[in-house]
C-alpha positions in Angstrom: -108.5 -0.3 45.7 -105.8 -1.3 43.2 -102.4 -2.1 44.7 -99.1 -3.1 43.1 -96.6 -4.9 45.4 -93.0 -4.8 44.1 -91.1 -7.9 45.2 -92.2 -11.6 45.6 -90.1 -12.6 48.6 -91.7 -13.6 51.9 -92.6 -9.9 52.7 -94.1 -9.0 49.4 -96.1 -12.2 49.1 -97.4 -12.0 52.7 -98.4 -8.4 52.3 -100.0 -9.1 49.0 -102.0 -12.0 50.4 -103.3 -10.0 53.4 -104.2 -7.0 51.2 -106.0 -9.4 48.8 -107.9 -11.1 51.7 -109.1 -7.6 52.7 -110.6 -7.0 49.3 -107.9 -5.1 47.4 -107.1 -5.9 43.8 -103.4 -6.8 44.1 -100.6 -7.5 41.6 -97.2 -8.7 42.8 -94.3 -7.9 40.4 -91.0 -9.8 40.8 -87.8 -9.0 39.0 -86.6 -12.6 38.9 -88.1 -15.8 40.3 -90.4 -15.8 43.3 -88.8 -15.9 46.7 -85.3 -16.6 45.3 -83.6 -13.7 47.1 -83.1 -13.4 50.8 -86.0 -15.8 51.5 -84.4 -18.7 49.6 -80.9 -18.0 51.0 -81.9 -17.8 54.7 -82.3 -20.5 57.3 -85.9 -20.0 58.0 -85.4 -19.3 61.7 -88.2 -17.8 63.8 -86.0 -17.0 66.8 -86.9 -13.8 68.4 -85.0 -14.4 71.6 -81.8 -15.5 69.9 -81.9 -12.8 67.2 -83.3 -9.8 69.1 -83.2 -10.6 72.8 -85.7 -9.0 75.0 -89.0 -7.3 73.9 -88.5 -4.0 75.6 -87.6 -2.1 72.4 -89.8 -1.5 69.3 -87.8 -4.0 67.3 -88.0 -6.5 70.1 -91.7 -6.1 70.4 -92.1 -6.5 66.7 -90.0 -9.7 66.7 -91.8 -11.3 69.7 -95.3 -10.3 68.5 -94.5 -11.7 65.0 -93.1 -15.0 66.5 -96.4 -15.4 68.4 -98.3 -15.1 65.1 -96.3 -17.7 63.3 -98.0 -21.0 64.5 -101.4 -19.8 63.2 -99.8 -18.1 60.1 -98.1 -21.4 59.2 -101.4 -23.3 59.5 -103.2 -20.8 57.3 -100.5 -20.9 54.6 -100.6 -24.8 54.5 -104.4 -24.8 54.4 -104.6 -22.2 51.7 -101.8 -23.7 49.5 -101.9 -27.5 50.2 -98.1 -27.2 50.6 -96.2 -28.2 53.7 -93.8 -25.6 54.9 -92.1 -27.5 57.7 -93.0 -25.3 60.6 -91.4 -26.8 63.7 -91.5 -25.3 67.2 -88.8 -27.4 68.8 -86.8 -24.7 70.4 -83.4 -23.0 70.5 -80.3 -23.7 72.6 -78.1 -20.6 73.1 -74.6 -21.7 74.1 -72.2 -20.0 76.5 -68.6 -20.8 76.1 -67.3 -18.8 79.1 -68.4 -18.0 82.6 -69.1 -14.5 81.6 -71.4 -15.6 78.8 -73.1 -18.1 81.1 -73.8 -15.3 83.7 -75.3 -13.2 80.9 -77.6 -16.0 79.8 -78.6 -16.7 83.4 -79.7 -13.1 83.6 -81.9 -13.6 80.6 -83.6 -16.6 82.0 -87.4 -16.4 82.5 -90.4 -18.7 82.6 -90.1 -19.2 78.9 -86.3 -19.4 78.8 -84.6 -21.8 81.1 -80.9 -21.6 82.0 -79.1 -25.0 81.9 -75.8 -26.0 83.4 -73.2 -27.4 81.0 -74.0 -31.1 81.8 -77.7 -30.5 81.2 -77.1 -28.8 77.9 -74.9 -31.8 76.8 -77.6 -34.1 77.9 -80.0 -32.4 75.5 -77.5 -32.2 72.7 -74.7 -34.8 73.2 -72.6 -33.4 70.3 -71.8 -30.2 72.2 -68.1 -29.8 73.2 -66.6 -30.0 76.6 -66.0 -26.3 76.9 -69.7 -25.4 77.1 -70.2 -23.3 80.2 -74.0 -23.3 80.1 -77.0 -22.7 77.8 -80.3 -21.0 77.6 -83.2 -23.2 76.4 -86.2 -21.5 74.7 -88.8 -24.0 73.7 -91.0 -21.4 72.0 -88.6 -20.7 69.2 -89.3 -22.2 65.8 -88.2 -22.7 62.2 -89.8 -23.1 58.8 -88.6 -24.5 55.6 -87.8 -21.3 53.8 -87.4 -22.8 50.4 -91.0 -24.3 50.6 -92.4 -21.1 52.2 -92.1 -18.9 49.1 -93.9 -21.2 46.7 -96.6 -21.9 49.3 -97.3 -18.2 49.8 -97.4 -17.7 46.1 -100.1 -20.4 45.7 -102.1 -19.0 48.7 -101.9 -15.5 47.2 -103.0 -16.6 43.8 -105.8 -18.8 45.0 -107.1 -15.8 46.9 -107.3 -14.0 43.6 -104.0 -12.1 43.5 -102.0 -11.7 40.3 -98.3 -12.7 40.3 -95.8 -11.7 37.5 -92.3 -13.1 37.7 -89.3 -12.1 35.6 -90.8 -8.6 35.3 -88.7 -6.0 37.0 -90.1 -2.7 38.0 -87.6 -0.2 36.6 -89.4 3.0 37.3 -92.1 4.6 39.4 -94.1 7.2 37.5 -95.0 10.3 39.5 -97.7 12.8 38.7 -98.5 15.8 40.8 -96.4 14.6 43.7 -98.0 11.1 43.8 -96.9 7.6 42.6 -99.3 6.6 39.9 -97.7 3.7 38.0 -95.0 1.1 38.1 -93.2 0.7 34.8 -91.6 -2.6 33.7 -89.9 -3.5 30.4 -93.2 -4.9 29.3 -96.1 -2.9 30.8 -97.1 0.1 32.9 -99.2 -0.9 35.9 -101.4 2.0 37.2 -102.6 1.6 40.7 -103.9 3.5 43.8 -101.0 2.5 45.9 -97.6 0.8 45.6 -95.8 -1.3 48.2 -92.0 -1.5 47.7 -90.9 -4.8 49.2 -88.0 -5.6 46.9 -85.5 -6.7 49.6 -81.9 -5.6 48.9 -83.0 -4.1 45.5 -85.5 -1.7 47.1 -83.4 1.4 46.5 -82.7 0.7 42.8 -85.9 1.8 41.2 -85.8 5.0 39.2 -88.2 7.9 39.1 -88.4 8.5 42.9 -87.6 11.9 44.4 -84.4 11.6 46.5 -86.3 11.9 49.8 -88.5 8.9 48.9 -85.6 6.5 47.9 -85.3 4.0 50.8 -81.7 3.8 52.0 -81.5 0.0 51.7 -78.0 -1.6 51.7 -77.3 -5.2 50.5 -75.7 -7.3 53.2 -74.2 -10.5 52.0 -74.5 -13.7 54.0 -72.9 -17.1 53.2 -74.1 -20.4 54.6 -73.1 -24.1 54.5 -75.0 -27.4 54.6 -73.2 -30.4 56.0 -74.0 -34.1 55.7 -73.6 -35.9 59.1 -71.1 -38.7 59.5 -71.4 -41.3 62.2 -73.8 -39.2 64.3 -77.3 -37.8 64.2 -77.4 -34.0 63.8 -78.7 -31.8 66.6 -82.5 -31.8 67.3 -82.7 -28.1 68.1 -81.4 -24.9 66.7 -78.1 -24.0 68.4 -76.6 -20.6 68.7 -73.1 -19.9 69.9 -69.6 -18.6 69.0 -71.2 -16.1 66.6 -73.0 -18.6 64.4 -76.2 -20.7 64.4 -76.8 -24.3 63.4 -80.1 -26.1 62.6 -81.1 -29.4 61.1 -83.2 -29.6 58.0 -83.9 -32.6 55.7 -81.2 -34.5 57.5 -78.5 -31.9 56.9 -76.9 -29.4 59.3 -77.1 -25.8 58.1 -74.4 -23.4 59.4 -74.8 -19.6 59.1 -74.1 -17.0 58.5 -71.4 -14.5 57.5 -72.1 -10.7 57.4 -70.3 -8.6 54.8 -71.2 -5.5 52.8 -69.9 -6.0 49.3 -72.6 -4.5 47.2 -74.5 -7.0 45.0 -71.7 -9.6 44.9 -73.2 -13.1 45.7 -70.0 -15.2 45.0 -69.1 -17.6 47.7 -65.7 -17.6 49.2 -63.4 -20.2 50.7 -62.5 -17.9 53.5 -66.2 -17.7 54.6 -66.6 -21.5 54.4 -63.5 -22.0 56.6 -64.7 -19.4 59.1 -68.1 -21.0 59.5 -66.6 -24.5 59.9 -64.1 -23.2 62.4 -66.7 -21.5 64.5 -69.1 -24.4 64.3 -66.5 -27.0 65.2 -65.6 -25.0 68.4 -69.2 -25.6 69.6 -69.6 -29.2 68.1 -66.1 -30.6 67.7 -67.2 -33.7 65.7 -68.3 -31.6 62.7 -64.7 -31.6 61.4 -65.4 -34.9 59.6 -68.7 -34.0 58.1 -69.0 -33.3 54.3 -70.0 -29.9 52.9 -72.8 -30.6 50.4 -73.9 -27.0 49.7 -72.4 -23.5 50.0 -74.5 -20.5 49.0 -74.8 -16.8 49.5 -77.7 -14.3 49.6 -78.3 -10.6 50.0 -80.2 -9.3 53.0 -81.9 -5.9 53.0 -80.0 -3.7 55.5 -80.7 -0.1 56.3 -78.7 2.9 57.5 -79.7 2.4 61.1 -80.2 -1.4 61.0 -83.9 -1.1 61.6 -86.7 -2.0 59.2 -88.7 0.4 57.1 -92.4 -0.2 57.5 -94.9 2.4 56.3 -95.5 5.3 54.0 -92.6 6.9 52.1 -92.1 10.6 51.5 -93.9 10.1 48.1 -97.7 9.9 48.4 -99.0 6.6 47.3 -95.7 4.7 47.8 -95.2 2.5 50.9 -92.1 0.6 51.9 -91.6 -2.8 53.6 -87.9 -3.4 53.6 -84.8 -3.3 55.7 -85.6 -6.4 57.7 -81.9 -7.5 57.6 -81.7 -11.0 59.1 -85.3 -11.2 60.2 -87.4 -11.2 57.0 -89.1 -14.5 57.8 -89.4 -13.8 61.5 -91.1 -10.4 60.9 -93.3 -11.6 57.9 -96.7 -12.1 59.5 -96.5 -9.0 61.7 -95.3 -6.8 58.8 -98.1 -8.1 56.6 -100.7 -7.1 59.1 -99.1 -3.7 59.7 -98.9 -2.9 56.0 -102.5 -4.0 55.4 -103.6 -1.6 58.2 -101.3 1.2 57.0 -102.2 1.0 53.3 -105.9 0.3 53.5 -106.9 2.0 56.8 -104.4 4.8 57.1 -102.9 3.5 60.4 -100.0 5.3 61.7 -96.6 3.5 61.5 -94.4 2.9 64.4 -92.1 6.0 64.5 -89.0 3.8 64.9 -89.7 2.1 61.6 -91.3 5.0 59.7 -89.4 5.1 56.3 -89.8 9.0 56.4 -87.3 9.2 59.3 -84.5 9.3 56.8 -86.1 12.1 54.8 -86.5 14.1 58.0 -82.8 13.7 58.9 -81.8 14.8 55.4 -84.1 17.9 55.6 -82.7 18.9 59.0 -79.2 18.5 57.7 
């Protein structure tokens, strides 16, 4: 079976790799440089509890199931690529700054997630401020070096026999007799048996699709900062609180992330930087003297109902893996397996994530 995957972020590369491992002939086409979109701009968190919460919803189950796949997935990537991706399962500390927040965290405590009183939380992370009211410690949560992940996946995919073309945007899907038959770029037309649209925030911008098959993906801008510590070691664990997250990578503290819907504008703003610093300093007061060494922005793929699109589109032969919003890296191993089973074996998608749900709403309207 010949398959074209559109997009070389963490989703497209993971899906392409799994399809190739299952015997398909796979070409991944990328509009720019590999994994330089949301994958590069993210923080690389694998934090199902902090991001999603419980696993009693379809999205929660997807998040927790995918997080459980990550340790083996990371080992497989490193073995196949000979590139370290910095996978670390050193936990998350979710901070409460009021008695009400502490009570909510205490309700979420379980065998995997331990509630800590304020003094215990500060004992684990001495930089925390005096107004911490408690914390939830989840030692199963992890992180990965997102900027190493994309290149490693690309090597693993290509070593498995996959073909990768960068700087080659798909501008149009050619349709014949109600079926997707080719992906047209400025340089070539790629005919295939199936097409997987995994182009992140750009997934809705390909021409040639009937209206009901266009995935309603919305770019959601996020800005982040990296700080160089002064006179103190940065936190050992990921910290969530006051509407932001913080994690240490390569000796720097990353702060994220803002959420704005401004189209495809990736300019950074002074207002966002000040907001991130203000929120972070409320949790760790000593940050006010640390130096900002990097400020960047990226575009996440959002959707109309804030849920991912995973499965067949309304156009035969075209499949969608997009709309992961803040969780592209967290969801990657699970989505790769789901898309492999859907594309190659005709498995039914989870109804909550079925891309055709939007076409049905439009038809009923």
